[in-house]
C-alpha positions as CSV (number, residue, x, y, z in Angstrom):
1,M,82.7,-143.7,65.8
2,M,80.9,-144.9,68.9
3,P,77.9,-143.9,71.0
4,M,79.9,-143.2,74.0
5,T,81.5,-140.3,75.9
6,P,85.1,-139.6,75.0
7,L,86.1,-141.1,78.4
8,A,84.2,-144.3,77.8
9,S,85.8,-144.7,74.4
10,L,89.2,-144.5,76.0
11,L,88.2,-147.0,78.7
12,I,87.1,-149.5,76.1
13,G,90.3,-149.0,74.2
14,L,92.2,-149.9,77.3
15,Q,89.9,-152.9,77.9
16,L,90.5,-154.3,74.4
17,F,94.3,-153.8,74.8
18,L,94.5,-155.5,78.1
19,G,91.8,-158.1,77.7
20,G,92.5,-161.8,77.4
21,L,93.1,-163.1,80.9
22,P,90.8,-165.6,82.7
23,R,87.7,-164.2,84.3
24,G,87.4,-164.2,88.1
25,I,84.8,-163.8,90.8
26,G,84.7,-160.8,93.0
27,P,83.4,-160.4,96.5
28,G,79.7,-159.7,97.1
29,S,77.9,-157.4,99.5
30,G,75.0,-158.4,101.8
31,S,74.2,-154.9,103.1
32,T,70.7,-153.7,103.4
33,C,69.5,-151.0,100.9
34,P,68.1,-147.8,102.4
35,L,64.7,-146.7,101.2
36,D,63.5,-143.4,99.8
37,P,60.2,-142.0,101.0
38,A,58.2,-143.9,98.4
39,G,59.8,-147.2,99.6
40,S,62.1,-147.8,96.6
41,A,65.6,-149.0,97.4
42,V,68.5,-146.6,96.7
43,W,72.0,-147.9,96.3
44,A,75.3,-147.5,94.5
45,K,76.8,-150.8,93.3
46,K,79.9,-151.5,91.3
47,I,80.4,-154.7,89.4
48,A,82.8,-157.3,90.7
49,L,83.8,-159.8,88.0
50,G,87.5,-160.3,88.6
51,S,90.3,-157.8,88.0
52,T,90.8,-158.8,84.3
53,S,87.2,-158.9,83.0
54,W,86.8,-155.2,82.4
55,P,82.9,-155.1,82.5
56,A,81.3,-152.1,80.8
57,L,77.6,-151.1,80.6
58,F,76.3,-148.8,77.8
59,H,72.5,-148.9,77.8
60,G,69.6,-150.2,79.8
61,I,65.8,-150.4,80.1
62,P,63.4,-150.7,83.0
63,L,61.7,-154.0,83.9
64,A,58.7,-154.8,86.1
65,A,59.0,-154.3,89.9
66,G,61.7,-151.8,89.6
67,G,64.2,-154.1,87.9
68,S,66.6,-153.2,85.1
69,L,68.2,-154.8,82.1
70,A,71.6,-153.5,81.0
71,V,73.9,-154.4,78.1
72,G,77.6,-153.9,77.4
73,S,80.7,-156.0,77.2
74,V,83.2,-158.1,79.2
75,S,86.7,-158.4,78.0
76,G,87.6,-162.1,77.8
77,Y,89.7,-162.7,74.7
78,P,88.3,-161.5,72.5
79,S,85.6,-159.4,74.1
80,D,82.0,-160.6,74.3
81,G,78.6,-158.8,74.5
82,W,77.1,-158.9,78.0
83,I,73.6,-158.7,79.4
84,I,72.7,-158.5,83.1
85,Q,69.3,-158.3,84.7
86,V,69.2,-156.6,88.1
87,N,66.4,-156.4,90.6
88,A,65.3,-153.4,92.7
89,A,67.2,-154.6,95.7
90,G,70.6,-154.4,93.9
91,T,71.4,-158.1,93.1
92,I,71.8,-159.7,89.7
93,D,69.0,-162.1,88.7
94,K,70.4,-163.1,85.3
95,Q,73.7,-162.6,83.5
96,W,75.1,-163.9,80.2
97,S,77.9,-163.2,77.8
98,Y,77.4,-163.5,74.0
99,A,80.2,-164.4,71.7
100,C,79.4,-163.7,68.0
101,Q,82.5,-162.9,65.9
102,K,85.9,-161.7,67.1
103,Y,85.4,-158.7,69.4
104,D,81.7,-158.1,70.3
105,R,80.0,-155.2,72.1
106,L,76.3,-154.6,72.8
107,L,75.4,-151.0,72.7
108,G,71.6,-150.9,73.1
109,V,68.5,-153.0,74.0
110,T,64.8,-152.6,73.8
111,A,61.8,-154.7,74.9
112,T,59.6,-156.4,72.3
113,A,55.9,-157.1,72.2
114,D,56.4,-160.9,72.8
115,G,58.0,-160.3,76.2
116,G,61.5,-160.7,74.9
117,F,64.2,-158.2,73.8
118,V,66.2,-157.2,70.9
119,A,69.8,-156.2,71.6
120,M,72.1,-154.4,69.1
121,G,75.7,-153.4,68.8
122,K,78.9,-154.1,66.9
123,T,80.7,-157.4,66.1
124,N,83.6,-158.7,64.1
125,F,85.9,-155.8,64.9
126,E,89.6,-155.9,65.8
127,A,91.5,-155.3,69.0
128,N,92.2,-151.7,68.0
129,D,88.5,-151.1,67.5
130,Q,88.8,-150.9,63.7
131,G,86.4,-152.6,61.3
132,G,83.3,-154.4,62.4
133,D,79.7,-155.0,61.4
134,G,76.3,-154.1,62.8
135,W,74.9,-156.7,65.2
136,L,71.2,-157.5,66.0
137,M,70.2,-160.3,68.3
138,K,66.6,-161.3,69.2
139,L,66.2,-162.8,72.7
140,D,63.3,-164.4,74.5
141,K,62.3,-163.4,78.0
142,D,65.0,-165.7,79.5
143,L,67.7,-164.0,77.4
144,V,68.1,-167.0,75.1
145,P,68.9,-166.0,71.5
146,K,66.1,-166.7,69.0
147,W,68.1,-165.4,66.0
148,N,71.3,-163.5,65.5
149,K,72.2,-161.4,62.5
150,T,75.2,-159.3,61.3
151,Y,75.0,-156.3,58.9
152,D,78.0,-155.4,56.7
153,L,78.2,-152.2,54.8
154,G,81.7,-152.9,53.5
155,K,85.0,-150.9,53.8
156,Q,85.6,-150.2,57.4
157,Q,83.0,-150.3,60.2
158,N,79.4,-149.8,61.1
159,D,77.2,-150.5,64.1
160,F,73.7,-150.3,65.5
161,R,73.1,-148.4,68.8
162,Q,69.4,-148.0,69.1
163,A,66.2,-149.8,67.9
164,A,62.6,-149.0,68.1
165,C,59.9,-151.6,67.7
166,L,57.2,-151.2,65.1
167,T,53.6,-152.4,65.1
168,D,54.3,-154.9,62.4
169,G,56.9,-156.6,64.5
170,G,59.8,-154.9,62.7
171,F,62.4,-152.4,63.9
172,L,63.8,-149.1,63.2
173,L,67.6,-149.3,63.6
174,A,70.1,-146.4,64.0
175,G,73.9,-146.2,64.4
176,G,77.0,-145.1,62.7
177,Y,79.3,-145.9,59.8
178,S,82.8,-144.8,59.0
179,D,85.4,-145.4,56.3
180,T,88.4,-143.5,54.8
181,D,86.0,-140.9,53.5
182,G,84.7,-139.9,56.9
183,S,81.7,-140.6,59.2
184,S,78.1,-141.2,58.4
185,S,74.9,-141.9,60.3
186,L,73.3,-145.3,59.4
187,I,69.5,-145.7,59.6
188,A,67.6,-148.8,58.6
189,R,64.2,-150.5,58.8
190,A,64.2,-154.3,59.5
191,N,61.4,-156.8,59.4
192,A,60.5,-159.1,62.4
193,T,63.3,-161.5,61.6
194,G,66.0,-159.0,61.0
195,G,65.8,-158.7,57.2
196,V,66.5,-155.2,55.8
197,V,63.5,-153.4,54.3
198,W,65.5,-150.2,53.5
199,A,68.8,-148.6,54.7
200,I,70.3,-145.2,54.3
201,K,73.4,-143.4,55.3
202,I,73.7,-139.7,56.0
203,E,77.2,-138.7,55.0
204,D,79.5,-136.3,56.9
205,T,77.5,-136.7,60.1
206,I,78.2,-138.3,63.5
207,F,75.2,-140.1,65.0
208,A,74.2,-139.4,68.6
209,A,70.6,-140.6,69.2
210,M,67.3,-141.6,67.6
211,I,63.8,-140.6,68.8
212,P,61.1,-142.7,67.3
213,T,58.0,-140.7,66.3
214,P,54.2,-141.6,66.2
215,D,54.2,-141.6,62.4
216,K,56.6,-144.7,62.4
217,G,59.4,-142.4,61.5
218,L,62.2,-140.9,63.6
219,L,64.1,-137.8,64.6
220,A,67.9,-138.3,64.3
221,L,70.2,-136.3,66.5
222,V,73.5,-135.9,64.7
223,R,76.4,-133.6,64.2
224,V,77.0,-132.3,60.6
225,N,80.5,-131.5,59.4
226,G,80.6,-127.7,59.0
227,E,83.4,-125.5,57.8
228,L,85.0,-125.0,61.2
229,S,83.2,-127.5,63.5
230,W,80.7,-130.2,63.8
231,L,77.2,-128.6,64.0
232,P,74.4,-130.1,66.1
233,T,71.5,-131.1,63.8
234,L,68.0,-132.5,64.0
235,I,66.8,-134.6,61.0
236,K,63.2,-135.7,60.8
237,L,62.7,-138.9,58.7
238,D,59.4,-140.5,57.7
239,S,58.7,-144.2,57.7
240,T,60.5,-144.8,54.4
241,G,63.7,-142.9,55.4
242,K,62.9,-139.7,53.4
243,V,63.8,-136.4,55.0
244,K,60.8,-134.3,56.1
245,W,62.9,-131.5,57.6
246,A,66.4,-130.9,58.9
247,K,67.6,-128.1,61.2
248,K,71.1,-127.2,62.3
249,C,72.5,-125.0,65.1
250,D,75.6,-122.9,64.7
251,L,76.4,-122.8,68.4
252,D,79.0,-125.2,69.8
253,Y,76.6,-127.8,71.3
254,E,76.1,-131.5,70.9
255,F,72.6,-133.0,70.9
256,R,72.8,-136.2,73.0
257,S,69.3,-137.5,73.8
258,G,65.6,-136.7,73.8
259,F,62.1,-138.0,73.6
260,V,58.8,-137.1,72.1
261,T,56.0,-135.6,74.3
262,S,52.3,-136.5,74.3
263,S,51.7,-133.4,72.3
264,G,54.1,-134.4,69.6
265,D,56.8,-131.9,70.5
266,F,60.4,-133.0,71.3
267,I,62.5,-132.5,74.4
268,I,66.2,-132.4,73.4
269,G,69.2,-132.6,75.7
270,G,72.8,-131.9,74.9
271,S,76.1,-130.3,76.0
272,S,78.6,-127.7,75.2
273,A,82.1,-127.4,76.6
274,S,80.8,-125.9,79.8
275,H,77.0,-126.4,80.0
276,N,74.2,-128.8,79.7
277,L,71.3,-127.9,77.4
278,A,67.6,-128.6,77.5
279,M,65.2,-127.4,74.8
280,K,61.7,-128.0,73.6
281,V,61.2,-128.2,69.8
282,T,57.9,-128.4,67.9
283,S,57.1,-131.3,65.6
284,G,58.1,-129.0,62.7
285,G,61.5,-128.0,64.2
286,A,60.8,-124.7,65.8
287,V,62.3,-123.9,69.2
288,K,59.7,-123.3,72.0
289,W,62.1,-122.8,74.9
290,Q,65.7,-123.5,75.8
291,S,67.8,-123.6,78.9
292,A,71.5,-124.0,79.7
293,F,73.0,-124.9,83.1
294,G,76.2,-126.2,84.4
295,S,79.8,-125.3,85.5
296,T,83.2,-126.2,84.2
297,F,83.1,-129.2,81.8
298,S,79.7,-130.8,81.9
299,Y,78.7,-133.6,79.7
300,M,75.0,-134.6,79.5
301,S,74.3,-138.3,78.9
302,K,70.5,-138.5,79.1
303,I,67.3,-136.4,79.5
304,F,64.1,-138.2,80.3
305,P,60.6,-137.4,81.7
306,A,60.0,-137.3,85.4
307,P,57.0,-139.0,87.0
308,G,53.7,-137.1,86.4
309,G,54.9,-135.3,83.4
310,G,55.9,-131.6,83.0
311,S,59.4,-132.0,84.3
312,Y,62.6,-133.8,83.3
313,F,65.5,-135.6,84.8
314,V,69.1,-135.0,83.5
315,A,72.0,-137.3,84.0
316,S,75.5,-136.0,83.4
317,Y,79.1,-135.9,84.6
318,N,81.9,-133.2,84.8
319,S,85.6,-132.8,85.0
320,N,85.5,-132.7,88.8
321,V,85.1,-136.5,88.9
322,Q,81.4,-136.1,89.6
323,V,78.3,-137.9,88.4
324,I,75.3,-135.6,88.5
325,V,71.6,-136.1,88.6
326,A,69.4,-133.0,88.1
327,K,65.8,-132.2,87.6
328,T,64.3,-129.4,85.5
329,T,60.9,-127.8,85.5
330,A,58.5,-128.0,82.5
331,T,60.2,-124.9,80.9
332,G,63.8,-125.8,81.7
333,G,64.2,-124.2,85.1
334,L,66.4,-126.0,87.6
335,S,64.7,-127.8,90.5
336,F,67.8,-129.5,91.9
337,A,71.3,-130.8,90.9
338,R,73.3,-133.2,93.1
339,G,76.8,-134.4,92.4
340,Y,78.6,-137.5,93.8
341,A,82.2,-138.3,93.6
342,P,83.6,-140.9,93.1
343,L,81.0,-143.7,92.9
344,I,83.2,-146.4,91.4
345,G,86.9,-145.8,92.2
346,N,89.7,-143.2,92.1
347,F,89.4,-142.6,88.4
348,Q,87.2,-140.3,86.3
349,E,83.8,-141.8,85.7
350,S,81.5,-141.5,82.7
351,V,77.7,-141.6,82.7
352,D,76.7,-143.6,79.7
353,H,73.0,-144.0,80.2
354,A,70.2,-143.3,82.6
355,F,66.4,-144.0,82.8
356,Q,63.5,-144.1,85.2
357,A,62.6,-147.4,86.7
358,T,59.0,-148.6,87.0
359,D,59.0,-147.9,90.8
360,G,60.0,-144.2,90.2
361,S,63.6,-144.4,91.0
362,I,66.4,-143.1,88.7
363,V,68.9,-145.7,87.4
364,M,72.3,-144.6,86.1
365,L,74.9,-146.7,84.3
366,C,78.5,-145.5,84.8
367,N,81.9,-146.7,83.6
368,S,85.4,-146.2,84.9
369,V,88.8,-147.8,84.4
370,G,88.3,-151.6,84.6
371,T,84.8,-151.6,86.0
372,A,81.2,-150.3,85.8
373,A,78.5,-149.4,88.2
374,I,74.8,-149.2,88.5
375,I,73.4,-146.3,90.7
376,R,69.8,-146.0,91.9
377,F,68.6,-142.6,93.0
378,D,65.3,-141.5,94.5
379,A,63.1,-138.9,92.8
380,N,65.1,-136.2,94.7
381,G,68.4,-137.3,93.4
382,R,69.6,-139.1,96.5
383,T,71.4,-142.4,96.6
384,D,73.2,-144.5,99.3
385,S,73.9,-142.2,102.2
386,K,77.5,-143.5,102.4
387,C,78.2,-141.9,99.0
388,K,79.9,-138.5,99.2
389,L,77.6,-135.7,98.2
390,N,79.5,-132.9,96.5
391,P,77.9,-129.4,96.0
392,V,77.0,-128.6,92.4
393,T,76.6,-124.9,91.4
394,Y,74.3,-124.7,88.5
395,K,72.9,-121.4,87.2
396,R,70.4,-121.3,84.4
397,T,71.3,-119.2,81.3
398,N,69.6,-118.6,77.9
399,P,72.0,-119.8,75.2
400,K,70.0,-118.0,72.5
401,L,70.2,-121.1,70.2
402,T,68.4,-120.9,66.8
403,L,67.7,-123.8,64.4
404,E,68.1,-123.1,60.7
405,D,67.2,-125.2,57.7
406,I,69.9,-127.4,56.2
407,D,69.8,-129.5,53.1
408,I,70.3,-133.2,53.9
409,A,70.4,-135.9,51.2
410,P,70.6,-139.4,52.5
411,K,71.9,-142.1,50.2
412,K,70.4,-145.6,49.9
413,V,72.8,-148.3,50.8
414,K,72.8,-152.1,50.7
415,L,73.5,-154.0,53.9
416,T,74.8,-157.6,53.6
417,V,72.8,-159.6,56.2
418,K,74.2,-162.8,57.6
419,A,72.7,-165.2,60.1
420,V,75.5,-166.2,62.4
421,K,75.9,-168.4,65.5
422,V,76.2,-166.9,68.9
423,I,77.5,-168.7,71.9
424,R,75.9,-167.8,75.2
425,K,77.8,-168.4,78.5
426,A,77.0,-167.8,82.1
427,T,79.1,-165.1,83.9
428,A,79.7,-164.8,87.6
429,A,79.5,-161.1,88.4
430,V,78.1,-159.7,91.7
431,L,77.2,-156.2,92.7
432,E,79.1,-154.8,95.7
433,D,78.7,-151.4,97.5
434,S,80.6,-148.6,95.7
435,C,80.5,-146.3,98.8
436,K,82.0,-147.6,102.0
């Protein structure tokens, strides 16, 4: 149970199966980046780290001056967690692998008040992706580990995929857990040194995303096991892990990401078999508006606010080997949608994360067989002019989605926390042009 698209899960399985050969150094690119009208560099870069290193990137955050920090894994044997820091011009400033226990994978990262970061993921799992413990690592500004902890819930496997910083220096943590009885969402609160204050699991659910809320609680985006299918569900939790409300949807959608607005409402993004979904939900779980758009298979990875407020960017991909960046209006109307194919190689690509950089550009993290890419778009969805722009036909529809109350009863659980050693090693990746 991973926070990845189905394609990304397959790619990682191939990575773990084929990993184990020495790492190499790939060729670099010295090309000049074109500029968008605001002066921000736009480019499409794939990672060159040798043919056997299988780099993957799953999450990232913006840094000062248009830079980015991204986390994922490199294969080695066994695989290691991986962090790279990329500047606005498209070169890597810092890069390190982190070996914790057996196979390791970093799935999320967030900035902390002291100028450093906390990264999270999964460690101590097997080559077939079975087993494993949650992983939380505190880093200073230079990406040097300050402490490193694992979290074991017993039986089969658990992980952490998102963290939110609290004013007391602690964290809200969210991820997944699975055993022979099925899948659960795992939510925890940790103190400033990674000790567990409380932890709950929400049984018969598949975790997708967490939205931290101003009351120090969170909104969990999950799928609940229904009679015939997994139902997209929103669960509002307070600062102690108690359920304030929970709402399910009977349509075949999957909630994937979202954020809280300045008014306290939520913008939620998701997908069905053929459409992307954007909707606005009140702080109490009532739908204000909804919009569906897309064609053929379309899988949304991220929805996030556009500059100035009142509109939203959407990052997705579809079965036509396209990665897509789109923009909606304040009520879900479509401003534009641009598709590019391919941006990495000749294989299907997944979009695993996207966010807005501090200089206004859009940063997208993509994975394909054996490699990963970082794409920078301008505010109009344009990237390197050498990349092939494929027409995308999106038409807005009203999916008539309703949210209904559902009873959710989380169970308190005990996580076994261990302080473990992590080995940091320099890696030698470079970014080269994806589009020639």
